[in-house]
C-alpha positions as CSV (number, residue, x, y, z in Angstrom):
1,X,-149.3,-222.8,-46.4
2,X,-150.3,-225.0,-49.4
3,X,-150.0,-224.3,-53.4
4,X,-153.0,-225.9,-55.7
5,X,-152.3,-227.4,-58.9
6,X,-154.9,-228.1,-61.6
7,X,-155.0,-228.8,-64.9
8,X,-157.6,-230.2,-67.9
9,X,-160.8,-228.7,-66.6
10,X,-162.2,-228.7,-69.8
11,X,-164.8,-226.3,-68.8
12,X,-167.7,-226.2,-71.3
13,X,-172.0,-225.5,-71.1
14,X,-172.9,-228.8,-71.5
15,X,-171.0,-229.8,-67.9
16,X,-172.6,-227.6,-65.5
17,X,-171.7,-229.6,-62.5
18,X,-167.9,-229.2,-63.2
19,X,-168.2,-225.7,-63.4
20,X,-170.2,-225.3,-59.8
21,X,-167.2,-227.9,-58.8
22,X,-164.7,-225.3,-59.6
23,X,-166.7,-222.0,-58.1
24,X,-166.4,-224.3,-55.1
25,X,-162.5,-225.2,-54.9
26,X,-162.4,-221.5,-55.3
27,X,-163.9,-220.7,-52.1
28,X,-163.1,-223.5,-50.1
29,X,-159.8,-224.2,-50.9
30,X,-158.2,-221.9,-53.5
31,X,-159.1,-218.5,-52.1
32,X,-157.1,-220.1,-48.2
33,X,-153.8,-221.4,-50.6
34,X,-150.7,-219.5,-51.2
35,X,-150.8,-220.1,-55.1
36,X,-153.3,-221.9,-57.8
37,X,-151.3,-223.0,-61.1
38,X,-153.7,-224.0,-63.8
39,X,-151.5,-226.5,-65.9
40,X,-153.8,-225.8,-69.4
41,X,-156.8,-227.1,-71.1
42,X,-158.9,-225.0,-68.5
43,X,-161.9,-224.7,-71.3
44,X,-163.0,-227.1,-74.0
45,X,-162.6,-225.1,-76.4
46,X,-161.6,-221.5,-76.4
47,X,-161.4,-219.5,-80.1
48,X,-160.3,-216.0,-79.2
49,X,-160.9,-213.5,-75.9
50,X,-162.8,-211.3,-78.4
51,X,-165.6,-214.4,-78.5
52,X,-168.5,-213.7,-75.9
53,X,-168.1,-217.1,-74.3
54,X,-170.4,-217.9,-71.2
55,X,-168.5,-220.0,-69.6
56,X,-165.6,-217.7,-69.8
57,X,-168.0,-214.7,-68.2
58,X,-168.5,-217.2,-65.3
59,X,-165.4,-218.3,-64.9
60,X,-164.2,-214.7,-64.2
61,X,-167.0,-214.2,-61.8
62,X,-165.9,-217.3,-59.9
63,X,-162.2,-215.7,-59.8
64,X,-163.5,-212.7,-58.1
65,X,-162.8,-213.8,-54.6
66,X,-159.1,-215.1,-55.2
67,X,-158.6,-211.1,-56.4
68,X,-160.1,-209.9,-54.1
69,X,-158.0,-212.0,-51.6
70,X,-155.0,-210.8,-53.7
71,X,-154.0,-214.7,-54.0
72,X,-152.1,-215.3,-57.4
73,X,-153.4,-217.3,-60.0
74,X,-150.9,-218.5,-62.7
75,X,-151.8,-219.9,-66.0
76,X,-149.9,-222.0,-69.1
77,X,-151.7,-222.4,-72.3
78,X,-153.1,-226.1,-72.9
79,X,-153.7,-227.7,-76.5
80,X,-157.6,-226.5,-76.4
81,X,-157.3,-222.8,-75.0
82,X,-153.8,-221.7,-76.3
83,X,-155.8,-218.7,-78.2
84,X,-156.5,-217.3,-74.3
85,X,-154.7,-213.9,-74.5
86,X,-153.6,-211.0,-72.3
87,X,-157.1,-209.5,-72.3
88,X,-158.6,-212.5,-70.9
89,X,-155.9,-213.2,-68.3
90,X,-155.8,-209.6,-67.2
91,X,-159.8,-209.8,-66.8
92,X,-159.7,-212.9,-64.8
93,X,-156.4,-212.0,-62.8
94,X,-154.3,-214.8,-63.8
95,X,-150.3,-214.6,-64.5
96,X,-150.0,-216.2,-68.1
97,X,-146.4,-218.6,-67.7
98,X,-144.6,-219.8,-70.5
99,X,-145.0,-223.6,-70.8
100,X,-142.3,-224.8,-69.6
101,X,-141.3,-223.0,-66.5
102,X,-139.9,-223.6,-63.3
103,X,-140.8,-222.1,-59.7
104,X,-139.4,-222.3,-56.4
105,X,-141.9,-224.7,-54.8
106,X,-141.0,-224.2,-51.0
107,X,-137.5,-224.6,-52.0
108,X,-137.5,-227.5,-54.3
109,X,-137.4,-226.3,-58.0
110,X,-140.0,-228.2,-59.9
111,X,-141.0,-227.9,-63.5
112,X,-144.8,-226.8,-64.7
113,X,-146.1,-227.8,-68.5
114,X,-149.3,-228.6,-69.5
115,X,-147.5,-231.6,-70.8
116,X,-148.5,-232.3,-74.9
117,X,-145.1,-231.1,-75.9
118,X,-143.7,-234.2,-74.1
119,X,-146.0,-236.5,-76.4
120,X,-143.4,-236.7,-79.2
121,X,-144.4,-240.3,-80.2
122,X,-147.8,-238.6,-81.8
123,X,-146.2,-237.0,-84.7
124,X,-149.8,-236.1,-85.9
125,X,-150.4,-233.9,-83.0
126,X,-146.8,-232.5,-82.8
127,X,-147.5,-231.5,-86.0
128,X,-150.4,-229.7,-85.9
129,X,-149.3,-228.4,-82.9
130,X,-146.5,-226.7,-84.4
131,X,-148.6,-225.3,-87.3
132,X,-151.4,-223.9,-85.0
133,X,-149.2,-222.0,-82.2
134,X,-147.0,-220.1,-85.5
135,X,-148.1,-216.9,-85.2
136,X,-149.3,-216.4,-89.0
137,X,-152.1,-219.5,-88.6
138,X,-153.5,-217.8,-85.2
139,X,-153.3,-214.5,-87.4
140,X,-155.3,-215.9,-89.9
141,X,-157.5,-217.8,-87.8
142,X,-158.4,-215.3,-85.6
143,X,-159.3,-212.6,-88.6
144,X,-162.3,-215.4,-89.7
145,X,-165.9,-214.4,-88.0
146,X,-166.7,-216.0,-84.7
147,X,-169.2,-218.3,-86.4
148,X,-166.6,-220.0,-88.4
149,X,-163.9,-220.2,-85.6
150,X,-166.9,-222.0,-83.7
151,X,-167.7,-224.3,-86.2
152,X,-163.7,-225.0,-86.6
153,X,-163.7,-225.7,-82.9
154,X,-166.5,-227.6,-83.3
155,X,-164.9,-229.7,-86.0
156,X,-161.7,-230.1,-84.3
157,X,-163.3,-231.4,-81.3
158,X,-164.9,-234.3,-82.5
159,X,-162.0,-235.2,-85.1
160,X,-159.7,-235.3,-81.5
161,X,-162.6,-237.5,-79.9
162,X,-162.3,-240.4,-83.0
163,X,-158.5,-239.8,-82.8
164,X,-158.3,-240.7,-79.3
165,X,-160.8,-243.2,-78.9
166,X,-158.5,-245.4,-81.5
167,X,-156.8,-248.4,-79.8
168,X,-153.6,-248.0,-81.8
169,X,-153.3,-244.2,-81.1
170,X,-153.4,-245.1,-77.1
171,X,-149.6,-245.9,-76.6
172,X,-148.3,-242.8,-78.5
173,X,-150.7,-240.0,-76.8
174,X,-148.8,-240.7,-73.5
175,X,-145.5,-239.0,-72.8
176,X,-142.4,-240.3,-73.9
177,X,-140.2,-241.4,-71.1
178,X,-136.9,-239.9,-72.7
179,X,-139.0,-236.5,-73.3
180,X,-139.5,-236.3,-69.8
181,X,-135.9,-236.9,-68.6
182,X,-134.8,-234.8,-71.4
183,X,-136.7,-232.1,-70.2
184,X,-136.1,-232.6,-66.5
185,X,-132.5,-232.7,-66.9
186,X,-132.8,-229.2,-69.5
187,X,-134.6,-227.2,-66.8
188,X,-132.1,-228.8,-63.8
189,X,-135.0,-230.3,-61.6
190,X,-136.1,-233.9,-60.1
191,X,-139.6,-232.8,-59.5
192,X,-142.1,-232.2,-63.2
193,X,-146.0,-231.5,-62.9
194,X,-148.0,-231.7,-65.8
195,X,-151.6,-232.3,-67.2
196,X,-152.7,-233.2,-70.7
197,X,-152.6,-237.3,-70.9
198,X,-155.5,-237.6,-68.6
199,X,-153.5,-240.3,-66.7
200,X,-153.1,-239.1,-63.4
201,X,-150.2,-240.9,-61.0
202,X,-146.9,-240.1,-59.5
203,X,-144.2,-241.6,-61.6
204,X,-140.2,-242.3,-59.9
205,X,-137.8,-241.9,-61.8
206,X,-134.0,-241.6,-62.1
207,X,-132.1,-238.6,-63.9
208,X,-128.7,-239.2,-64.1
209,X,-128.2,-241.7,-61.2
210,X,-130.7,-239.5,-58.5
211,X,-133.9,-240.1,-57.8
212,X,-136.7,-237.7,-59.1
213,X,-140.6,-238.0,-59.6
214,X,-143.5,-236.9,-62.2
215,X,-146.7,-235.9,-61.0
216,X,-149.4,-236.4,-63.6
217,X,-152.4,-234.2,-62.8
218,X,-155.9,-235.8,-63.7
219,X,-158.6,-234.2,-66.0
220,X,-162.0,-232.8,-64.8
221,X,-164.5,-235.0,-67.3
222,X,-165.8,-237.3,-64.5
223,X,-165.1,-235.1,-61.3
224,X,-163.0,-232.2,-59.9
225,X,-159.4,-232.7,-58.7
226,X,-156.6,-230.7,-57.3
227,X,-152.8,-231.8,-56.3
228,X,-151.8,-230.1,-52.9
229,X,-148.1,-229.2,-52.1
230,X,-147.6,-227.8,-48.8
231,X,-143.5,-227.2,-47.3
232,X,-144.0,-230.2,-44.6
233,X,-146.4,-232.5,-46.6
234,X,-145.5,-234.7,-49.4
235,X,-147.8,-234.0,-52.7
236,X,-151.4,-235.0,-52.3
237,X,-154.0,-235.4,-55.0
238,X,-157.7,-234.8,-53.9
239,X,-160.9,-235.5,-55.4
240,X,-164.2,-234.0,-55.0
241,X,-166.2,-237.0,-54.8
242,X,-163.8,-239.5,-53.2
């Protein structure tokens, strides 16, 4: 009995090796697990289910063993793929979960999030997040021709790269400790799993005098990585090239 968690794959045609590593993860690990959870940023960019995305098609094909084995796959939106809709999740055989949600993980209530809402010190990002998650913004964006959406996504990625490489922004792009505690306290849990920050680690913390843990998933820019949790074992991360 094992449950797998992955996040921040950023699948893109420019990184075919990473796509191949995901396909390998499905047939060697995920298909034998109890469930697979994808905690956001599955793709480098997603401009709508109506776009003819070659990487999206390859992802759907890669998920076929999971559908055939009737293994559940759960997905939470990230900041790069929040426009993934019901059409694509249904085609891929995924269940869309809210960000955040609590699951019963072998008897331990566990909070799952993408993680970007915890980075409250990054005010410019939080303002943009609020804007682009609004129904009106998404309606206007989806009404644009696909070529315009592609150009917007390309520009947004370039601006994001410039922003994240600025030294003065490094600290504010990580989670706020108080936001973490507040989220876990509100959810009534002492374990949190999230991605987004690309800073994989397991952090011990204290919530109202009781021990807790925050597990941060790794990104897939350099290599594939997954978190495995089973009833008898402590959470264990694995990298494909370790």
